C-alpha positions in Angstrom: -177.1 56.6 46.1 -175.2 59.1 44.1 -176.8 62.1 46.0 -175.7 60.6 49.3 -172.2 60.4 48.1 -172.3 64.0 46.8 -173.7 65.3 50.1 -170.9 63.5 51.9 -168.3 65.1 49.6 -169.7 68.5 50.2 -169.7 68.0 54.0 -166.0 67.0 53.8 -165.1 70.0 51.6 -167.0 72.3 54.1 -165.3 70.9 57.1 -161.9 71.1 55.4 -162.4 74.7 54.4 -163.5 75.6 57.9 -160.4 73.9 59.4 -158.1 75.8 56.9 -159.8 79.1 57.8 -157.3 81.2 59.6 -158.6 83.9 61.9 -157.3 87.5 61.0 -158.0 88.5 64.7 -154.6 88.6 66.5 -154.7 87.0 70.1 -153.2 89.6 72.4 -151.7 88.6 75.8 -150.0 90.0 78.8 -146.8 88.9 77.2 -147.2 90.4 73.8 -149.4 93.3 74.2 -146.7 96.0 74.5 -144.6 94.6 71.7 -147.6 94.6 69.3 -149.9 97.3 70.1 -147.4 100.1 71.2 -147.0 101.0 67.5 -149.6 101.5 64.8 -153.3 101.4 64.8 -155.2 98.7 66.5 -158.9 97.7 67.3 -158.7 95.8 70.6 -161.6 93.8 72.1 -161.6 92.5 75.6 -163.9 89.3 75.9 -164.6 86.3 78.0 -165.6 82.8 76.9 -168.4 82.8 79.4 -169.8 86.1 78.1 -173.0 85.5 76.0 -172.7 88.9 74.3 -169.0 88.3 73.4 -169.9 84.9 71.8 -172.6 86.6 69.8 -170.3 89.4 68.7 -167.5 87.0 67.8 -168.6 86.3 64.1 -169.1 90.1 63.6 -165.6 90.7 64.8 -164.2 88.0 62.5 -165.9 89.8 59.7 -164.6 93.2 60.7 -161.0 91.7 60.7 -161.4 90.3 57.2 -162.9 93.6 55.9 -160.2 95.7 57.6 -157.5 93.7 56.2 -159.0 94.3 52.7 -159.9 98.0 53.1 -157.6 99.3 55.8 -154.4 97.4 55.8 -152.7 99.8 58.2 -155.1 98.8 61.0 -154.9 95.5 62.9 -157.6 93.8 64.8 -156.8 92.0 68.1 -158.6 90.6 71.1 -157.7 89.9 74.8 -159.2 87.1 76.9 -159.7 88.8 80.2 -159.6 85.4 82.2 -156.2 84.6 80.8 -154.6 88.1 80.9 -155.3 90.0 84.0 -152.5 92.5 83.6 -153.8 93.8 80.3 -157.5 93.8 81.6 -156.3 95.8 84.6 -154.3 98.3 82.5 -157.2 99.0 80.3 -159.6 99.3 83.3 -162.1 96.9 81.6 -165.6 97.3 83.2 -167.9 95.7 80.8 -167.8 93.0 77.9 -167.2 93.1 75.1 -165.2 96.3 75.3 -163.6 97.9 72.2 -160.8 100.4 72.1 -159.0 102.1 69.3 -155.2 102.5 69.9 -153.2 104.9 67.7 -149.6 104.8 68.6 -150.4 104.4 72.3 -153.2 106.9 72.3 -156.2 105.0 73.5 -159.9 105.8 72.8 -163.0 103.9 74.0 -165.0 102.9 70.9 -168.7 103.8 71.5 -170.0 102.2 68.4 -172.6 99.7 67.4 -171.2 96.1 67.8 -171.7 95.4 64.1 -168.8 94.9 61.6 -170.2 97.4 59.2 -170.6 100.1 61.9 -167.1 99.6 63.2 -165.7 99.6 59.7 -167.4 102.9 58.9 -166.2 104.3 62.2 -162.6 103.4 61.1 -162.8 104.6 57.5 -164.3 107.8 58.3 -161.8 108.3 61.2 -164.7 109.2 63.6 -162.2 108.3 66.4 -160.6 111.7 65.8 -163.6 113.5 67.2 -163.0 111.7 70.7 -160.5 112.7 73.1 -157.7 110.2 73.9 -157.2 109.0 77.4 -155.0 111.1 79.7 -151.4 110.1 79.4 -151.3 109.2 83.1 -154.3 106.7 82.7 -152.9 105.3 79.5 -152.4 101.6 79.6 -148.9 102.2 78.3 -147.9 104.6 81.2 -145.6 103.3 83.9 -148.4 103.7 86.6 -150.9 101.5 84.7 -148.2 99.0 84.0 -147.7 98.7 87.7 -151.4 98.3 88.1 -151.4 95.6 85.6 -148.7 93.8 87.6 -150.7 94.1 90.7 -153.8 92.7 89.0 -151.7 89.8 87.6 -150.3 89.1 91.0 -153.7 89.2 92.7 -155.1 86.7 90.3 -152.3 84.3 91.0 -153.0 84.5 94.7 -156.7 83.9 94.1 -155.9 80.9 91.7 -153.4 79.5 94.3 -156.1 79.8 97.1 -158.7 78.2 94.9 -156.3 75.3 94.2 -155.7 74.6 97.8 -159.1 75.4 99.4 -160.3 72.0 98.9 -157.3 70.3 100.5 -156.0 72.8 103.1 -158.5 73.5 106.1 -159.2 77.0 107.1 -156.8 77.0 110.1 -154.1 75.9 107.6 -154.3 79.3 105.8 -154.2 81.1 109.1 -151.1 79.1 110.1 -149.4 79.8 106.8 -150.2 83.5 107.2 -148.9 83.7 110.6 -145.8 81.8 109.4 -145.1 84.3 106.7 -145.5 87.2 109.1 -143.1 85.5 111.6 -140.5 85.0 108.9 -140.8 88.6 107.8 -140.6 89.8 111.2 -137.3 87.7 111.9 -135.9 88.9 108.5 -136.6 92.5 109.3 -134.9 92.1 112.8 -131.9 90.4 111.3 -131.4 92.6 108.3 -132.3 95.9 110.1 -129.2 98.1 110.6 -127.8 98.1 114.1 -128.8 101.1 116.3 -125.6 103.1 116.9 -124.5 103.2 120.5 -124.9 106.5 122.4 -121.8 108.4 122.5 -120.6 109.1 126.0 -119.8 112.8 126.6 -116.3 113.6 127.3 -115.8 114.3 130.9 -114.2 117.7 131.4 -110.7 117.6 132.6 -110.5 118.7 136.2 -109.0 122.1 136.5 -105.7 122.1 138.2 -105.4 124.3 140.9 
């Protein structure tokens, strides 16, 4: 009976410790990306909850964040959920998952390294990233052009989400009607707001010469 009670207490203590465990990985979003990552050194992961490789890598990434906090306090570790943050995903031009990037004061480098905490920590401690050329400034996620691309990506996802939300309740012809209505409204507004064409100026008639 005593050993059952002991096991029960151990389970409670373990559950409480897990509950109190605070992740050292910073959750980055479309809203806070510029504010947080624009300055300093960051390791940034892009992931998705449906990605099997991402889920497998998650414990390693937590270990990396813990080790970096101890050994490299000037480096921070963050992650971006691509499904919730389309603007950031578009700005970094993410093409595979999980993707890792090293950001040093807005200079971005893709991290081609084994997805293990020890390998990534070695990469950071030995500053192997310096051997890699940073992204062109025009393609930097922090450039004006890429910020605009991020805005387009975010708007596109909102349109897709809106369409998905109404596709079960609005028939196909309904979307056609809505589209036609939008075009009609834009045409009317364009006609109303367009500057009036100036009237042609009549040439002055030459005065008849007096005889």
